[in-house]
C-alpha positions as CSV (number, residue, x, y, z in Angstrom):
1,X,-42.7,34.4,85.2
2,X,-46.1,33.8,87.5
3,X,-49.7,34.7,86.5
4,X,-51.1,37.4,87.7
5,X,-54.1,39.7,88.0
6,X,-53.6,42.9,88.7
7,X,-56.7,45.5,88.8
8,X,-54.5,48.5,90.7
9,X,-55.8,51.5,89.7
10,X,-59.2,50.5,88.5
11,X,-62.7,51.2,90.2
12,X,-65.4,48.1,89.6
13,X,-69.0,48.2,90.2
14,X,-70.3,44.4,90.5
15,X,-74.1,44.8,91.5
16,X,-76.5,42.3,93.1
17,X,-73.0,41.7,95.4
18,X,-74.2,41.5,98.6
19,X,-73.9,37.9,98.7
20,X,-73.2,35.1,96.7
21,X,-71.6,35.4,93.4
22,X,-71.4,38.9,93.5
23,X,-69.8,38.9,96.7
24,X,-66.9,36.2,95.5
25,X,-65.9,38.7,92.4
26,X,-65.4,41.5,95.0
27,X,-63.3,39.7,96.9
28,X,-61.6,38.5,94.0
29,X,-61.4,42.1,92.2
30,X,-60.4,43.3,96.0
31,X,-57.3,41.1,96.3
32,X,-56.5,41.9,92.6
33,X,-55.8,45.4,94.1
34,X,-59.0,47.0,92.2
35,X,-61.0,49.3,94.5
36,X,-64.7,48.4,94.8
37,X,-67.9,49.5,94.2
38,X,-70.6,47.0,96.0
39,X,-73.8,47.5,94.9
40,X,-76.6,45.5,96.4
41,X,-80.5,47.0,97.1
42,X,-80.1,46.0,100.2
43,X,-78.0,48.7,101.6
44,X,-76.7,46.7,104.7
45,X,-75.7,43.6,102.7
46,X,-73.8,45.5,100.5
47,X,-72.2,47.3,103.7
48,X,-71.1,44.4,105.5
49,X,-69.3,43.3,102.1
50,X,-67.4,46.5,102.1
51,X,-66.6,46.1,105.7
52,X,-65.3,42.4,104.8
53,X,-62.9,44.2,102.5
54,X,-62.2,46.7,104.3
55,X,-60.6,44.2,107.0
56,X,-58.6,43.3,104.0
57,X,-56.9,46.4,103.5
58,X,-58.9,47.0,100.1
59,X,-60.9,50.4,99.3
60,X,-64.6,49.5,98.8
61,X,-68.0,51.8,98.8
62,X,-71.1,50.7,99.2
63,X,-73.8,51.2,96.9
64,X,-77.0,50.1,97.5
65,X,-79.7,50.7,94.6
66,X,-82.1,48.8,92.5
67,X,-81.1,47.7,88.9
68,X,-84.8,47.6,87.6
69,X,-84.7,51.6,88.6
70,X,-83.0,53.2,85.6
71,X,-82.9,57.1,87.2
72,X,-82.0,55.3,90.6
73,X,-78.8,53.9,88.8
74,X,-78.1,57.0,87.1
75,X,-78.1,58.9,90.6
76,X,-76.0,56.4,92.2
77,X,-73.5,55.9,89.3
78,X,-73.2,59.7,88.7
79,X,-71.5,59.8,92.1
80,X,-68.5,57.0,90.6
81,X,-67.5,58.5,87.3
82,X,-64.8,56.7,87.0
83,X,-65.8,53.0,87.0
84,X,-63.7,51.3,84.3
85,X,-65.5,47.6,85.3
86,X,-68.8,46.7,85.4
87,X,-70.1,43.4,86.5
88,X,-73.6,43.0,86.1
89,X,-74.4,40.4,88.5
90,X,-77.8,41.3,89.9
91,X,-80.6,38.7,88.3
92,X,-82.4,35.9,89.1
93,X,-85.8,37.4,90.1
94,X,-85.0,40.9,91.2
95,X,-85.5,42.7,94.7
96,X,-88.6,40.5,97.1
97,X,-91.6,42.7,97.4
98,X,-91.0,45.2,95.2
99,X,-92.9,46.6,92.3
100,X,-90.6,46.9,89.1
101,X,-88.8,49.9,88.8
102,X,-89.1,50.4,92.3
103,X,-86.6,50.4,95.1
104,X,-86.0,48.5,98.3
105,X,-83.0,50.0,99.9
106,X,-85.3,51.8,102.5
107,X,-85.2,50.7,106.5
108,X,-87.3,47.9,105.8
109,X,-85.6,45.8,103.3
110,X,-84.7,42.7,104.5
111,X,-81.7,40.5,103.5
112,X,-83.5,37.1,103.8
113,X,-82.4,35.0,100.9
114,X,-85.9,33.1,101.4
115,X,-87.3,36.4,100.3
116,X,-86.5,36.2,97.0
117,X,-88.8,35.4,94.4
118,X,-88.4,32.1,92.4
119,X,-87.0,32.0,88.7
120,X,-89.7,29.6,88.0
121,X,-93.1,30.8,87.1
122,X,-94.3,27.4,86.3
123,X,-95.3,26.3,82.8
124,X,-95.1,29.0,80.3
125,X,-98.9,28.4,78.9
126,X,-100.4,28.8,82.2
127,X,-98.6,31.7,82.9
128,X,-100.1,35.5,82.6
129,X,-97.5,38.4,80.8
130,X,-97.4,40.2,84.3
131,X,-95.8,37.6,85.9
132,X,-92.8,37.8,83.5
133,X,-92.0,41.5,84.1
134,X,-89.8,41.5,87.0
135,X,-87.3,38.6,84.8
136,X,-86.9,41.0,82.2
137,X,-86.8,44.2,84.8
138,X,-83.3,43.1,86.5
139,X,-82.3,40.2,83.9
140,X,-82.2,42.6,80.8
141,X,-83.6,46.1,81.6
142,X,-80.8,46.3,84.7
143,X,-78.6,44.9,82.8
144,X,-78.8,47.6,80.2
145,X,-79.5,50.9,82.4
146,X,-76.1,49.9,84.4
147,X,-74.4,49.5,81.0
148,X,-75.7,52.5,79.8
149,X,-74.7,54.7,82.9
150,X,-71.0,53.4,83.1
151,X,-70.8,54.0,78.8
152,X,-69.9,57.9,79.0
153,X,-66.9,57.3,81.2
154,X,-65.8,54.1,79.6
155,X,-65.7,55.6,76.2
156,X,-64.1,59.0,77.3
157,X,-61.1,57.1,78.8
158,X,-61.2,54.8,76.2
159,X,-61.0,51.6,78.3
160,X,-63.7,49.6,80.6
161,X,-64.9,46.4,81.1
162,X,-68.1,45.0,81.1
163,X,-69.1,41.6,82.2
164,X,-72.5,40.1,82.9
165,X,-73.6,36.8,84.2
166,X,-76.1,34.9,82.5
167,X,-77.6,31.4,82.8
168,X,-77.3,28.1,81.4
169,X,-80.3,28.2,81.1
170,X,-80.5,31.0,78.6
171,X,-78.5,28.5,76.3
172,X,-79.9,25.5,77.3
173,X,-82.8,25.8,78.2
174,X,-85.0,24.5,81.3
175,X,-88.4,24.2,81.6
176,X,-90.9,26.3,83.4
177,X,-88.3,28.9,83.4
178,X,-89.4,30.0,79.8
179,X,-89.5,34.0,80.8
180,X,-86.4,33.9,82.8
181,X,-84.5,31.7,80.3
182,X,-85.8,34.3,77.6
183,X,-84.4,37.3,79.8
184,X,-81.2,36.1,79.9
185,X,-80.5,35.1,76.5
186,X,-81.6,39.2,75.5
187,X,-79.4,40.0,78.1
188,X,-76.1,37.9,75.7
189,X,-77.5,38.9,72.7
190,X,-77.5,42.6,74.3
191,X,-73.6,41.9,75.3
192,X,-72.7,40.7,71.6
193,X,-74.5,43.8,69.6
194,X,-72.5,46.4,72.5
195,X,-69.4,44.4,72.0
196,X,-69.1,45.8,68.3
197,X,-70.3,48.8,69.1
198,X,-67.8,49.6,71.4
199,X,-64.8,48.1,70.9
200,X,-63.5,50.3,69.1
201,X,-63.1,52.3,72.6
202,X,-61.1,50.2,74.0
203,X,-64.5,48.3,75.8
204,X,-64.5,44.6,75.8
205,X,-68.1,43.2,77.0
206,X,-68.6,39.5,77.6
207,X,-71.0,36.9,79.2
208,X,-70.5,34.6,81.9
209,X,-73.1,31.5,82.4
210,X,-73.5,29.7,85.3
211,X,-75.3,26.6,86.0
212,X,-76.1,25.9,90.0
213,X,-74.2,27.7,92.3
214,X,-74.4,26.9,96.3
215,X,-74.7,30.2,97.4
216,X,-76.9,29.0,100.1
217,X,-75.0,26.2,101.3
218,X,-76.9,23.3,100.4
219,X,-74.1,21.1,100.5
220,X,-73.6,21.3,103.9
221,X,-76.9,21.4,104.7
222,X,-77.6,18.0,102.9
223,X,-74.9,16.4,105.0
224,X,-77.8,16.9,107.9
225,X,-80.8,16.4,105.1
226,X,-81.3,13.0,103.8
227,X,-83.9,15.2,101.2
228,X,-81.5,17.8,100.2
229,X,-79.2,14.9,99.5
230,X,-81.3,13.1,97.4
231,X,-82.1,16.3,95.5
232,X,-78.4,17.6,95.0
233,X,-77.5,13.8,93.9
234,X,-80.3,13.7,91.2
235,X,-79.8,17.0,89.5
236,X,-75.5,16.4,89.8
237,X,-76.7,13.6,87.2
238,X,-77.0,16.0,84.4
239,X,-73.2,17.2,85.2
240,X,-69.5,16.3,84.2
241,X,-68.3,17.3,87.4
242,X,-69.8,16.1,90.6
243,X,-70.7,18.6,92.8
244,X,-72.3,22.3,92.8
245,X,-70.9,25.0,91.3
246,X,-69.4,27.1,94.1
247,X,-69.3,31.3,93.9
248,X,-65.1,31.3,93.5
249,X,-65.7,29.1,90.7
250,X,-67.1,32.0,89.0
251,X,-65.1,34.8,90.2
252,X,-61.7,34.0,88.8
253,X,-62.9,34.0,85.3
254,X,-64.4,37.9,86.2
255,X,-61.3,38.9,87.5
256,X,-59.2,37.3,84.5
257,X,-61.8,38.6,81.8
258,X,-61.7,42.9,83.5
259,X,-58.3,42.4,83.6
260,X,-55.2,43.1,81.2
261,X,-55.2,39.8,80.3
262,X,-58.2,39.7,78.6
263,X,-58.1,42.5,76.4
264,X,-58.3,40.5,73.5
265,X,-61.7,38.4,74.5
266,X,-65.1,40.6,73.8
267,X,-68.5,39.2,72.2
268,X,-68.2,35.9,73.8
269,X,-69.9,33.8,76.2
270,X,-68.2,31.5,79.0
271,X,-69.9,28.5,80.5
272,X,-69.3,27.5,84.0
273,X,-71.3,24.9,84.7
274,X,-69.5,21.8,85.7
275,X,-70.0,20.2,82.0
276,X,-73.8,20.7,82.7
277,X,-73.4,21.5,79.0
278,X,-70.3,20.3,75.9
279,X,-69.7,23.3,73.2
280,X,-68.0,21.9,70.1
């Protein structure tokens, strides 16, 4: 019989899903039959993905909020009390031009990728604590906020899936990215502890660790720019599979972990990394 992933009757919330990996995960969930709740800190971006899913005949709703704002998270998620699946995808350096704990879902919010702050703060010995805060606000506390908001409902229904997107920077370490790597590593530790707490309630909790994913069309740009092509070629020398990852490379694994076929998998971290690191 064919291997299928069936998420019919399930409701999935994907954070940071207005583009890239989150967008691809939403499409995978919709294809598998789930009702999808699309989060992004830019309302228009979340709605755009919802429109794409509606065009496919899927059930989807936009739910804009900033994951670093706990009250905004709980207020928004309270309107969807039956979330079965949470994918903590929002990450990097958080919402641009927004104070930690604030929101950018208002009329002035923009969706330009170049507005997002870098995940690098430079050499750690030259950095200051205020520069670290935004990395923990989104990559750790954002994960904790959303998980805390959905868990009571999952416990009540004795079923749930929580999948957190972390980074190979958390497992391998990357220079000039220490605060980001620390926050992602902390999220991984949180996930493992949470898995032990809620397994008895029929809830699985796992991580997916990513190497570089081409969410901005860099490989296409490399065909027109020798400088971009050289940069990518240099980076890919560290990869067994000599291409950048694509959002769809991530979405299939996440959908599997969210499904009934992943019910005996919990507390684990799976690398989607083109062989950037190799585990024993």
